N, C-alpha and C positions, 0 to 999 in steps of 0.2 A: 178360347178354351185352353190352347197351349200356353198363353201367357202366364197362367197360374202354375205351370209345371217347372220343376228345376231345369237349369240349362242343359245338363247331360242328357236328360230324357228328351228334350227338344232335338238335340242333335242326333240322338238315335233314330228319331222319326225321320229326320231329313235324309240320313243315310240309308235307311230302308226304302224310302221313296224314290231316291235318285235313280237307281238302276232300272226302276219300272217306267218312269216318265221320260227317259232319254233313250229311244230305241236306236239300234245300230243302223247306220246307212246300208241301203241295199242297192246293188248295181242293176240298172234297168237294161236288159239285153234285148236285142232284136233277133235273137235265134233261140232254139229250144234245145233242152237236154231230154233225150228219150221221147216220151209222149207228150211232153210240154205241160205236165200237170202244174208245174211251178212257174210257168211263163207269166210275167207281169209287165210285159212291154206294152207299147201304145199302138200297135198295128190294128186297124179298125176296118179293113177291107177284106172281102173274101177272095178266094182263088180266082174267081171269074171277074173280079173287079167290082163287085156289089158292096155298097156301104152297109155296115153292120147296124142292126137295130139295138137301142140302148137296152141293158139288162133289166132296168126297173120299168120298162114300157111294156105295154100289151098291144101296141099298134105297130105294124099290121098283124102280129102273131101273138096270140095268147100262149102263155108258157108258165112253168113252175119254177123256173131257174132265177128266183129272186136273190138279191144280195143278202136279205135277211135269212133266207133258208140255206144258204151256202156261205156262212161265215168262214172267213180265212181263205177263201178261193179268189178274193180280189176282183169281184164282178163289178168293176168300175166303168162308168161311162158306156161306151159301146165296143170296148176293147175285146179282141179275140181271147178266148179262154178255153180251158179244158177242165172243167170243175169235177168231172167224174173220172178223169185219167183214161179216157177211151182211145182205142186205136185211131190213127189218122191225125192226132195232135190238136191244137187249138181250133176252135170253131166259133160261130156266132149264128144268131137268128138274123136274117137279112131284112133290108128295108123295101125288098121287092115282094108284094103280096103273092106273087106266083111262085117264089122260092123260099120255103120255110127257113131252112138252115143250110150252111155250107162251111167247109173247112177253109182255113185261111192259109195263104202261101207263105209260111214262115220256115226257113231253112234250119237244119240241124246245125248246132254250134260247131260239131266236128267237121262239117262241110264248109263252114264259113271261116273259122279260125285256122291260122296256118303259121308256120314258124320258118325261120332260117337256120341252117346249120343244125345244131342240137338243141335249139331253143334257149340259149342262155340269155338272149336278148328279148325273149317273148314277154310281152306286157299286156296280153289280152285278158278277157274275163272268164275263160274256161275255169270252172269250179267243181267239175266231177271227174272221176278217174275213168279209165277205159272200161272197167266193169260196171260203172254207174254210180259208185259210191260218192257221197257228198264229201267235199274237202273240208278239213279243219282249218279254222282261222289261224293265220301265221302269229298273231298276237296273243293267242291262247295256248295254254299248256295242257289242256284236256281235250280228248282222253289220252293224248300222247305228249310226253314231254319232249323238247327238242331245243336245239342251240340256235335255231334260225330266227332270233328275235328281230323284229323290224328296226328297233332303235339301234341295234348293234351293226346292222347291215342296211343302211338307208339306200344304197345303190342297187339293191337286188329286187326291188319292186315288189316287196311283201305287202301287197294290198289285199284287204279283206281275206278271202280264202281261195284266191286264184292260183292255178298251177304255175309253178316257176321251176327254174333249173339253177339253183345257186352254187351247186357243187360238181359241175362237170359230168353229170350223168348223161346217158345217150339221148334223153329227151326230157321235157318238162314232167313234173310229178307234184304230188302233195301228200301230206299226211291226211288220213281219212278220219271220219267220225265213227267208224267201226272199231271198237276196242280191240277186236282180234285181228285187225289188219293195219299195221302201223302206217304204211304208205303204198302207193301204187302210182305207176305212170298215167299220164292223161292221153286221150286220144286227140292228138293235134296233128294235122297232116303237114307236110313240107309244102311251102309256098311254090307255086309253079314257076314264078320268076324270083330268083335268089336276089333279095335286096338286104345289104348288110349296112347297118347304121354305123357310120365311120366312128361315132363316139364310143361304141361298144367293142369295136374290132381292136384286137392287139396290134400294136406297131410292129410290122414285119421287118426283121433284120436277118441278114445272111452271113455276116461276118463275126457278130458278137451278140450277146444277149442282154435285153433290158428287163429288169425286175426278175420275175420268174422264168423268163424265156418262153412265154407262151406264144410269142410272135416270132420265135426263131424258125427261119425257112432255109437254113444253110444245108450243106451236104455232109456234115460230120456224120460218120457211121460207125464209130467205135466208142466204147465207154472209156473212162479215164485210164484204165490199165491196158488198153489196146485190143481188147476183145471185141470181135466183130459183132455188129447188131444183127438181129434176126429180122427178116422182112415183116412189115406190119400185116400183110396179107397171109403170112404163113402161120401154121399152127405147130410147127416142129422147129426146135424141140420143146417149145413151151406153148401150151394151149392158153388162149385168153380171148377176150371180147373187145380188145381195143383195136377195132378194125376200121378201115375207111368208111364202111357203111354205118357203123355205129357212131363214129365221130366225124361227122362231115364238117367241112371247112377247117380242119385241123392239119390238112396238107400231109396225110400219113402216106407219103410216097416212098417207094423203095425201102430202105432200111435206115433212113436218116433219123438222127436224134430229134425228138419232139417232146412237147409237154402238153398233151391233149387233155389232161385231167386236172390241171392246177396244182401239179406237185411243186416241189421247191426249185426245180430246175429241169431243163430237158433230159431225157432219159430214153432207154429202149430196152426191149427184151434181147437177150444175148443168144449167140449160137453155142455157147457152152451149156451143156445140159445141167451142170452144177451151179450155174449162175443165172437165176431167172431174170432179174433186171439189174441195170447198172446206170449210174448217172454220167452224163457227158460233161463232167465239171471241168474238163480241159478247155471248153469253149470260153473265150475271154468275155468279161462283162463290159458293156459299152459305157456305163455311167459310174465307173469307179471313182469315188470322191478322193481328191488329193488333200482335203482339209484335215489338218492335224488335230486330233481330239483325243483326250485320254482322261482316266480317272484314277483315284487312289484308293487303296483298299478294295472294297467290293462295290465302290461306286455309289453308295447310299447318299453321298453329298454331291453327286454329279449334278450340275445345273447348266449343262450345255444346251444348244439348241438343234441338236440332231433329232430328226424325226422319221428316220427310215430304218428298217431292220436290216440285218446282214443279207437277206435275200432280195432286198430292194423294195420291200412292200412299205407303203406309207402307213405311219402309225395312226391309230384311232384316237379320237379325243378322249382324255381320261374321264371327263364328266359323264360320258356314255357308259363307261365300264366301272364306275366306282362301286356299284353294288356287287359285281363279280369280285372285285378286289377285297371288299370287306368279308365276303364269304371265304376267300382264299387264305387270308392271314389269320392268325390266332385270335380268338374272341377277345382277349385281354388287351389287344393292341388296336390302336386306331391309326390309319394312314395319315401322314402329314399332308393335308390337302394343299397347304401353301406351296409345296414343292411340285405338285402335279399340274404344271402349266401347260395349257393347250394339248398338243400331242407329242411333246418332247420325250425323249428316252429318259427313264428314270428307274430307280431301284427301290420302290416303296416297301418291299417285304424282305429286304436285307438278303437277297439272292447272292449266293457265294460266287456266282459267275458273272455278275456285273449288270448294268443297266439293260432294261428291256422295255416293250411296250405291247399293248393290244393292237390287233390289226383289224381290217374290215374283210379279211379273206376267211371264209368259214373253214377251209381246209387247214389254215395255219392261223388260228385264233390269236396267237401271240408269238413273239420271237425275240431273240437277243438283238441288240443293236451293235453295229460294227465300231465300237469304241474300244480303244486299247487301254490296257491297264499301264499305269505310269512306270511301275517297276517290272522289268522283264527278267525273269529267273532262268538261268541256263539249266538245260536237262542233263548236263554232264554228270555222269554217276561217280560218286566219291565213296570211299569206305567210312561208315559211321560205327560208332559204339552202339550196341543194342544192349538194353537192360532186361536181364531175366532174373526174377526173384531177387531184384535189388542189386545184382552183380553185374557190372559192365562186362560184356564178353565180345570176343572177336571171332572171326570165322576159323582162324587156326586152332581155337579151342573146342571145336565141335560144330559141325554144319547144322544150322537150324533151318527147318522148312515148314511153311504153313499148308494146310490142306483141308478139304472137307472130309470129315470123319463119319463113319456109320454107327460106331458103338462108342459107349463112354470109356470103356477100358481098352487101351491099346497096348498094354504091357507085353502082350504075346506077339505083337506085330514086329516085322523087320522091314527095313528099307532096301529096295532094289534099285541101284543107280546104274546108268549106262545101258538100260534095256530099252530097245525099240519095239520088240514084239514079244509080249508075255506068253503067247501061245506057241511061239517058235521054238527053234532048237536052242540049246544052251548057248548063250552069247559069251564070247571070250572077254568082252569088256565089262561084263557084269560085276558090280560090287555089292556084296550083301553085308549090311551094317545093322547092328542092334541099336534100339532106342533106349537111351538111359533116363530120359526126363520128358514129361509132358506138362505143357502150360496151356490150359483151356482159355478159350476166349471169353469175353463178357457174356452174361446170362442172355440166352436167346440166340447167341452166335454158333454157327456150325464150323468155326475155325479152331484149330489147335496148333500150338508151336511144338515141334519135335526136335529134341536135342540128340544128336547121334553119339553113340558110344565112343567113337573115335572120328577123327577127321577123314573126310573123303579125299581120294587122290584125284586131283583135277587133271584131265587130259581132253582129247578131242570129243569124247563122248559124255563126259561129266564136267560141268562148270557151274558157276554161280549165276543166278538170275540177277541181273543188275537192274534194279527199278529206277526210274528217273526220279528226280527230286520232286517232292510234293509241290503243287502250285506252278510248275514250269509250263511253258508253252511249246508244244511240238510243232514245227512249222507245217503249214498246209502242204499237201501233195507229197508228204513223207510216206514211204512204203514201209510197213512193219510186218512182222511175222508173229503168229500166234500158234503155240504148240500145246497139245493136250491129248487126253485119253477119252475114250467112251464114244457114244453114238453121236454122230454129227448131223442127223437128219437126212442125209442121202447116202452115207457109207454104212454098210451093215457090219463091217469089221470092228469088233470091239476090243480087240487085243493088240492093236497097233497104235503107235504114236501117230497122231495127225497134225498136220500143219496147215495153216491158212494165211495167205497174205491179205492185209487190209490196207486201205488208203485213208490217210487223214485228210478228210474233207472239210472239217470245221475245227476251230481252235478251242472252243469251249465244249464241255459235256453237254449233252441234250437235257434240257430242263423238263421235268415231268409236268403234265397238265395240271392246273389248279384244281380241276374236278375229279382227278383220278390219283390214286396212290402212287408213290414213287416205287420204281422197281430197279433192283440192281442185278446185274448179270455177272456171275463169277465163273472164271475158268479154273478148274481144279484138277489136281493130279491124284488118282486113286493109287494108293500103295497096296500090292496084293498081300 
């Protein structure tokens, strides 16, 4: 009958039938969840050791629990079942004429399943949460969308809908089938005897770090700037849940730098109330490569064989991430597949900061590669001409400054220079200058250029802000200072100039996630 139909109709029929005729594989457990109403195992002996009677048999006991009457309850052979979901768990009619029925001795999965540490290496079949909710399959995006796709993270054990711990949580968890409950922890106990699979354990190092430093077990107890670390068991000055009880096998001893949650490098909470956490980036890396590799421009033509990120993670194969890449780049562009060889670092989207790659780490889904740009630009500041309204100007012709402004018309504003506290007493170094000209930024911008009516007098309290040359590289471990006004998040004083020391830990700016919009943070000075 189909032979007389057009080909497109025939294909439509095939597509509609395939999902129905190919069922999903189901894992056969020898333990039960709750009352065991969904148990489909093959145990066929009662608690006292009596062989079960077949469900479709009436000998030696007549009954009404026929497979045809309880469709979907899997009343096969003589296997223990609980078709009505009764208390006591799965049962069966017995082959003993003197004993009509009896429960079967099937343990709860929560009693059988166990994990070591925080369950990162758990690969068991637990598929319900601790509140009894059924888990969502990892290869599905309904009812909850998520990033943990099995093809992206083949080493995380994302089989079926089993509980896993891919992101360093205190214990295994899963997304649920309840639309109102995105995820929950699973009830898996800790094994009585701790057995750690050597292939899953991080390589322990005491003098240096490998990769992200998850195996670092040294005694460094200060962050890069020298601030002392807070003890992991302490809740002062910072409260947290990264405790030895919640993160077993992570060696959270004393106040030593550790990486219990898969961050980019070892870190700790600090004893400074104003600095919650800090990275211990002064710990040297064990596997620093001496290979000289570089790229020109933005590296879009880089064809080297480097396949590790700057944090030491191995790059993921491009063919497993090609769909993500296509979603990330503009629709009118197609990535050059010929350049995306294996898992080598590349720049298929013309990123301004150079070659990068996807990784298999859910916490760092992609990162830049430690490839140097061929041309190194010095950051030494030099005086330039700046063009305003088509006229080249120099600083001695009137000091210009950019700021975030609140109103369109600033003609009645004046600039206060040399002031450190606008609410304090009159400061003797204060200079008050009128504004002679405004040049607004492009449409949508909150910036404006101010030209002062006369040049400012430079001294120890008023000076130029000398910006580094665009595109230059500031050496790592350089300490810089940031100055500004306003609320800082921890200081309630809004009238004083605030300063903050920052530490250059990476050479390139941080690249926004392909799935989230770029965000820019501006430090601005408000003029009263």
